[in-house]
C-alpha positions as CSV (number, residue, x, y, z in Angstrom):
1,M,-6.6,4.9,6.6
2,K,-9.5,3.6,8.7
3,L,-12.0,5.4,6.5
4,I,-10.5,4.0,3.3
5,G,-10.4,0.5,4.9
6,R,-14.0,0.8,5.9
7,M,-15.0,2.1,2.5
8,M,-13.2,-0.9,0.8
9,R,-14.8,-3.3,3.2
10,D,-18.3,-1.8,2.5
11,S,-17.6,-2.2,-1.3
12,G,-17.0,-6.0,-0.8
13,I,-13.2,-6.0,-0.5
14,H,-11.8,-8.1,2.4
15,V,-9.7,-5.8,4.5
16,I,-7.3,-6.5,7.3
17,Y,-6.4,-3.3,9.1
18,S,-3.1,-3.5,10.9
19,G,-3.1,-0.1,12.6
20,L,-0.8,2.9,12.6
21,W,3.0,3.0,12.7
22,Q,3.8,-0.4,11.2
23,T,7.3,-1.2,9.9
24,P,7.9,-2.4,6.4
25,R,8.9,-5.8,7.9
26,S,5.7,-6.1,10.0
27,L,3.5,-5.2,7.0
28,A,5.3,-7.7,4.7
29,I,5.1,-10.5,7.3
30,S,1.4,-9.8,8.0
31,G,0.7,-9.7,4.3
32,R,2.5,-13.0,3.8
33,D,0.9,-14.7,6.8
34,E,-2.6,-13.5,5.9
35,D,-2.1,-14.4,2.2
36,V,-3.2,-10.9,1.0
37,D,-3.2,-9.9,-2.6
38,L,-2.3,-6.3,-1.9
39,I,-0.9,-4.1,0.8
40,A,-2.2,-0.5,1.0
41,A,-0.1,1.8,3.1
42,S,-0.5,5.5,3.9
43,M,2.6,7.6,4.0
44,M,2.1,10.9,5.7
45,S,5.7,11.4,7.2
46,N,7.6,12.2,4.0
47,S,9.5,9.0,4.4
48,H,8.1,7.2,1.4
49,N,11.4,7.2,-0.6
50,V,12.9,5.1,2.2
51,L,10.0,3.0,3.4
52,V,8.4,2.0,0.1
53,P,11.5,0.4,-1.4
54,R,12.2,-1.2,2.0
55,L,8.6,-2.6,2.0
56,L,8.9,-4.0,-1.5
57,E,12.3,-5.6,-0.7
58,T,11.0,-7.1,2.5
59,C,8.0,-8.6,0.6
60,K,10.6,-10.4,-1.6
61,S,12.7,-11.5,1.4
62,V,9.7,-13.1,3.2
63,G,8.7,-15.0,0.1
64,R,6.1,-12.8,-1.5
65,P,7.9,-11.0,-4.3
66,N,4.7,-10.6,-6.3
67,M,2.6,-9.1,-3.5
68,L,1.2,-5.8,-4.8
69,V,1.8,-2.6,-2.8
70,D,-0.3,0.6,-3.2
71,I,0.8,3.8,-1.4
72,G,-1.3,6.8,-0.6
73,G,-0.7,10.1,1.2
74,I,1.3,13.2,0.8
75,I,3.6,12.1,-2.1
76,P,5.3,14.8,-4.1
77,Q,4.6,14.3,-7.9
78,E,8.4,14.1,-8.6
79,D,8.7,11.0,-6.4
80,V,5.9,9.0,-8.0
81,Q,7.9,7.6,-10.9
82,G,10.7,6.4,-8.7
83,M,8.3,4.5,-6.5
84,L,6.6,2.9,-9.6
85,D,10.0,2.0,-11.0
86,A,10.9,0.3,-7.7
87,G,7.8,-1.9,-8.1
88,D,5.0,0.0,-6.3
89,N,1.6,-0.9,-8.0
90,A,-0.1,2.5,-7.6
91,V,0.3,5.9,-5.9
92,F,-2.7,7.8,-4.6
93,H,-2.4,11.5,-3.7
94,T,-4.6,13.4,-1.3
95,G,-7.8,14.2,-3.1
96,T,-8.1,10.9,-4.9
97,T,-11.7,9.8,-4.8
98,M,-12.7,6.7,-2.8
99,Q,-14.2,5.2,-5.9
100,D,-10.9,5.5,-7.8
101,I,-9.1,3.7,-4.9
102,V,-11.7,0.9,-4.9
103,D,-11.6,0.6,-8.7
104,S,-7.8,0.3,-8.6
105,V,-7.7,-2.3,-5.9
106,R,-10.3,-4.4,-7.7
107,A,-8.4,-4.1,-11.0
108,A,-5.2,-5.2,-9.2
């Protein structure tokens, strides 16, 4: 995630890196307090079906229901549509190019 954050920063996107092992609540509160446009989270623990909906719901409960959330990592293809249906903005699989990620964040 540090590499992606650095690449986004180098392309002109303002990045706030919160570190590893954040909870959905801590990400939502940080996103609200920093007035971010988008939260990008990496899911490498196969817990995306639990954590992504929780993050989206927590964004609503802290007063930022329209805050965008992008997820990347090891996400099985069969889980992607469910996350999008829950309100996730975009899902990036391993192998997605850095330029594709930057382009998506800018478009959001």
